[in-house]
N, C-alpha and C positions, 0 to 999 in steps of 0.2 A: 788681480788674476787668479790668485789662489782661492779667493771667495768664489769666483765664477766656476772654477774647476770643481770645487767642492759642492756647489749647488747642482752642476750637471751630474756629477757622480751620484748625488743623493736622488735625483729625479730618476736616473737610469736604474739605480738599485730598487727603487719603488716600483718601477715598471716591471722589472724582472721578478720582484716578489709577488706582484699581482698575477704575472702569468704563471709562476710556479704554483701559487695557491689556487689558481682558477682550475689547473689540471685535475687536482684531486677532487674539487667540487664537481667538475663535469664527469669524472669517473664515478663518483658516488651516485650522481644523478642518473647515469646510464645503468648502473647496476640495480638502482631502485625501479627504473622503468622495465628493465628486463624481468626482474622478480615479479613485478605486477602483471607483465604479460604472461609469464608462465603460470602464475596463479589463476588468471582468467582462463587460460587455455585448459589447465587441469579441471577447473570448475565446469567448464563446458563438457569436456570428455567424460568426467565422472559424475554428471549431474543425476544420473539415475541411482548411483550408489550413495551419493552424498545426501540425498533427500532426508532419510530418517535421521541422520546425524545433525543436519541443519535444523530440522524440526525440534530435535531434542535440545539443541543449543538455544533456539528461540524460546522454547518452554521453560528452560532453566533461567534464562534472562528475565522472563516475565515473573517467575516465582521467587526470584532471589529476594526482593524486598520483604516478602512475606516470611521467608526463612529468617531473615535478620531480625524481624519483629519477634518471632517465636524465640530467637536466642536471647534477646533482651528479656523476655519473660521467664528465662531460666532453662529452656530446653537446649540440649546439645545440638550441634549442627547435623549430626547423623539422624538423630531422632526426628528433628524438625523436617528434614528432607524426606524421610519415610512417611511421615504423617502427611505432608502436603501432596506428595505424589500419590498416595493412597486415595486421598480425598478427591483429587482431580481425576484419577481414573474412574472412580465410582460415579462422580458427577457426569463425566463424559459418557459412560456406558448407559446411565439413566436417560440422559438427553437423547442419545441415539435410539434407544428402545421406545422412547415416547415419540420422538419427532420423526425418525426415519420412516416407519410404516405409513404415517399420514402423508409425508412429503411424496414417497414412492407411489402411493395410490394416486395422488393428484397429478404427479408428473405423467403417469401412464394415461390418465384421463385427458389431460391437456394435449398430449401428443396425438391422441386418437381424434379429438374434436377440433384441433387447430385448423386443418384445412377448410372444414365447413364454416368455422367461425370467421376466418378471413374472407371467405366468399360473401357471407352475410354482412360483414362490415363494409366491404366494398360496395355491395348492392345498396346499403343505407346511404353511403356517401353519394353514389350516383343518383339515387332516388331524389335526395334533397337538393343536390347541386345540379342535377341534370337540366331541369327547365331553364334555369338561369344560364348555364353554359350554352344550351341550344339556342337561346335568344341572342348571346353575345357572339358565338363563333360557329354555330350549327353543330351538326352531328359529328363532324371530324374532331372538334374540340373534346366532345363527349368520349368519343372512342379513344382519343389520345390519353384522356384522363384515366380511363379504365386500364389501357395498357401500361401507363406510367405507375399506377398504384400496384398493378400486379407485378411489374418489374421491380419496383421498389421493395415490395415484400419478399420477393424471391431473392434479390440481391442481399437484403438484410439477413435473411435466413442463411444464405450461403456464407456470408461473412462470419456470422456468429458460429456456424458449425465449424468453419476453417479455424477460428480462434480456439474453440474448445478442443478440436482435434490437435492443434499445436500444443495446447496445454497437456493434453493426455499423452501425445508422442514424446513431449519434452519431459514429462514426469512419469515414465513407465514404472517406476517404483510404486506408484498408486496401485498398480495391478496386484501386487503382493500386499494385501491388507495386513497380513500378519507381521510384515516387516515394520509397518508403521505403528501398529498396536503394541508390538513387543519391543522392537529395537529402541524406538523413540522414548518411551518411559524409562528404559534402562540407561540410555545416554543421558537423559535429563537428570536422573537421579545422581549419577556419578559427577556430572558437571556442577550440579547444584551443591553437592557435598564439598567440592574442591574449589568453588567459585572464588572465594576470597584469596586462597593461596595462588590461584592462577593469575588474579589481578595483581597481586604483590609481586609475583615472578616477572610478568611482563613489564610492570613499572621499573623493576630493577635492571631490565635490559635497556632501558632508555638512558642515553648519555646524561650525566648529571647536569651539564650546562644547559640542556634542552628540557629537563625534567618538568620544570614549572610550566612551560609553554605547552608541552604535550599533555600535562594533566589538565591544564585549562581547556584545550581542545577536546579531550575526552569527556570533561564534564559537559561541555556544550552539546556534543554528540549524544551523550546519555540523556540530557534533558530533552533533546529534540525527539529522540526515539521513544523515550518513555512518555513524554507529554502526548505525543500522537498515538503510539501503538496501544498503550493501556487504556488511554482515554477513548480512543476511536473504537476499540473493541467493545467497551461498555455502550457506546453510542449505537454501534450496529446491533447489540443484543436488545437494548431498549427499544429502539425503532422497529427492529424486526418483529418483536413481540407486540408492539402497539399496532403496526399495520396488519399483522396476521389476525389479531383478536378484533380490531376494528372492521376489517373486511369480512371476517367470519359473522360478526354480528349484523352487518348489513345484509348478509345472505348472498354475497357474490360467489359465483362459481370459481372454484380454485383460488378463493380468497386467502387461505392460509399459505398456499405455495407462493402466491404473488407477494404476500407481506414478508415471508422469509426471504424471497430473492431480493426485494427492495431493501430489507434491513442488511443482508449480506453485502450487497453492492454499494451500501453507504460508505464503505471503506474507501472507495473511489469518489472523490468530491462530486456532488451533483448527479452522478451517474445513477445511484441507486434510487434516488427520489424520482428522477425523470423516467427511468425504466419501469418502475412500479406504477407511476402515474399513468404512463401510456397503455401499459398491459391491463390495468384495472379499468380504465375508461373504455378501452376497446372491448373487453368482456362485458362490461356493464351495458354498453350500447347494444351489443348483440343479445344480451339476456333480458333487458328491460325496455328497449326501444319499441319492439312490436306491440307492447302492451301500454305504450305511452306512460310508463312509470317513471316520471320525472323525479319522484322523491328519492328512490333508491340510486338513481344516477347522481343526483346532487349529494346524497350521503357519501357515496363512493368518492367523489371528488373532495368532499369535506374532510374525509379521513386523511388524505394526503396533504390538504392545506393545513389542517391542524398539526399534523406530524412535522411539516416543514416549519411551521411557526415554532414549535416546541424545540425542534433541533436548532435552529438559528438564534433563538432568544433565551433558551433555558439549558438545554442538555449540553450542546457543544461548548458554550461559554463556561459552563461549570466543570466539565469533565476533560476537555481539551485545552481551552484557553487560547490566547492569541500569541503566546511566545514560543510556539513550536518551531517557527521559521521555515516551514515546508510550504511553498506556494502550491495551490491546487493544480495548476497547469504542469508544473515540474513534477508533482506527485503522480498525475495521470500519465504523463510521459513515461516515467520511471516504471510504474506498474505494468504498462502495456509493453514497453520495450523488453524489460527483463522477463515478463511472462512469456513473450514470443521466443526469446532466445533460449531461456532455461526451463520453460514449462512452470509447474507448480513451485519448484525450487526458486525460480526467479521471483515469484510473488512473495516468497518468504524474505528474500534478501533485498527487495526493491527498496522498502522503507529505510532500513539501516544504511544502505549504500546512498540513497538520495539524501538522507540526513547528514551523512558523513561529508559528501561532496559539497552540500550547502554550507556546512560549518567551515570546511577548508576554503571555499571560495570567499566567504566573507572574512576569514582571517587574512587571506592573500590581499583582498581589497583594502583591509585596514592597514597592512604593512605598506601597500602602494601609496595610499593617501598620505602616509607619514614619511615617504621616501623622497630624496632629491629628485628622482625621475619625475614625480608629480609637481613638486614645487619649483623645479627649475633652478635650483640653487645648490651650493656645494654642501649644505648642511640640511639634515633631515629634521623634521619635527620630532620632538621628544615623544617616544611611545608611551602609552599609559601602561602601567604594570599590569601583567596578566594575573587575573585572580582566579 
């Protein structure tokens, strides 16, 4: 009887202990969720003010490995940061002075000639497909095709303008060019100088019993962000230059602009190549079809086929790799969602947030697959040590 009473008392005390320990856990979870909600709300309300600071933080993050390398070569952290920021600003200004006038001129010309080009392209489609459609369904089908093409082009233009307007209204700090050109380098400089101390301080705030796990997650997040962001930035620059030079040599109208657009949008998987291909083929048909110049149309298509081959088989595998852990669909959703919510600021934080969420989800899945909840037993599978 005494043994039975002792067992009941032990089981009861265990249940009480679970309930008592569960309350602090739930309380910490609620505090964490509340803090996250407040952070998201502040980010949304202050998105216009935060933009230069977020850009400076992103710039410092990208340039930190170079500063570390210069330190290993014997330079001080302050000297290395000054040198890096000075070179970056000079390179940015030279790029803007060279590229901006060409891009502005081609944008103005494209906007001026776009309505006429769309009308001629629609006429080419109707001219070639018209006789077949008339034999199949009569003039009604042909009229429906013309109406559908016009509606599709109109809706596509409306959607693009709405999206660009949301980016602009969500990132009104872009209106103040001085804010980005002055505040961002200053913020990047100070963060770059104090980067190692900041990381050490944050690491010291983590409870010692969770420090190894948090460090492991931090390394995974850093690998995902650096593997994609730095690698994909180089991919965009290489492909943008390749498309712009290739289309310019072909003689395509607005070829430099289309190439730069395609290279920039390569940051979003498949969107850059598809957008540049459709724009260039449409312009090539309007420019070369009346003269039956199939050679230049084929060369235009060949530029994008070659660029896609190089991206998929040479450039991306070398610069980005397969271990980034960001699925293209998840990345596209994150960029579009954060861009719509926070404007240009959202585009800056989309990749880090998407990478962090991906790492946390994979970590939670690993813990779940090692837990009794998955195995249906009272004992969990031994977890592998976090490295």
